[in-house]
C-alpha positions, 0 to 999 in steps of 0.5 A: 772715877769722878769727872773733871767738873765733879772733881773740881766742884768738890775740891772747891767746896772743901772746907778743911785741908783734910777733906781736900787732901782726901778727895784728891788722893782718892781721884789721883789713885783712881789714875793709877797714882796711889801715893801722892806728896805735896809740899809748899814753902814761903821761906825760900832762898837761894840756898834753903827752902826754909825750916821743914817745920814751916812748910805745908807738907802732905803726904799718904807715903808710908811713915818709913819712906817720910822718915828717911826722905825727910828726917834723913834729908834726902829730899835735898838731893832728889832729882824731881825736887831740883827740877821742880824748884827750877821749872814750872808745869808737869814733868815725867819721871823718865827725865831722871832716867834719861839723866842717869843714862847720861851719867849726870847724877851726883852720888847723892842724887844716885843714892836717892834714886836707890832709896826710891827703888827700894821703896817702889817709888819708881814711876810717875809724875811730878807738877811744880806750881808757878809761884808769884814770888821768889820766896814761895814754891809748891810742887806734888809728886805723884807716884805710880802704884808698885808695878806700874811702869813708866810706859804705863804711866805715860799712857795714862798721861796721854789720856788724862794728863791735861785734866790731872794738871788742872785738878792739882792746880785747883787742889794747890790754890784751894789749899792756899785759902784753907787753915793749916796747922801742922805742928804750929797749932794756935788756940782760939784765944791766941788767934784773937789777940793776934788779930786784934795785933794785925788790926793795929790794937795795943796790948791795952786796947786788946785788954779792954776789947776782950775783957782781959787784963794786959798781963793775960793778953802778953801771956797769949802773945808769948805763947802764940809766939812760942807755938809759931817758933818765932821771936817778935809778935809781928813775926807771929801775925805774918806766920799766922797768916801764912798758915790761914789761922787769922780770922778763922770761923768757929775755930778750936778753943 
């Protein structure tokens, strides 16, 4: 297990989402959390978290778990997700157990808990990150390895909880600075034309700057809009900025 200073040094030096995530999951596993699931959205409303394809979603959970939890929208009824949306900080999963004892869970929430039990997702902690906007929210679920009880998790948390919270917060803040593609991949040329639009250049300006025809510039803008699943170029610029795909050094072609 790395020390707090060693881990923070590695996290803040990471140059890719993949490197950052590997470093973080390795360290969380050393504390007993062998499955970690992180989510972040900038498209939250009073009734929705936005299109799941627009989330930053990282997980080392099994494909079988992810398929049911997200493809079948179990996440929408997950008690700890509801807690995370309404709170900041860390929360023990004992909170769910307390709710169940007093019969406060809905039928849908109970179904999620039954599914989690079937997948050995029974003990752990959730950390909800503080947001600067009502439209943004990030949280991470730390699932204890199978066979580890919540009492055992509480013992780990009593000893290491503060450093675990710090590591997760630094990971979250670092992640927000790194290029993330997910299912929204842009080519180098698409990034270039969006960057020039973001600088206030017209199609004709961009054509001259890049040595292209206006029609070719329009083609790249259209493909960028399609890749980002938006209707306007202004929306494409905003979404590309959200994913940190603007002004990327040494981006792939």
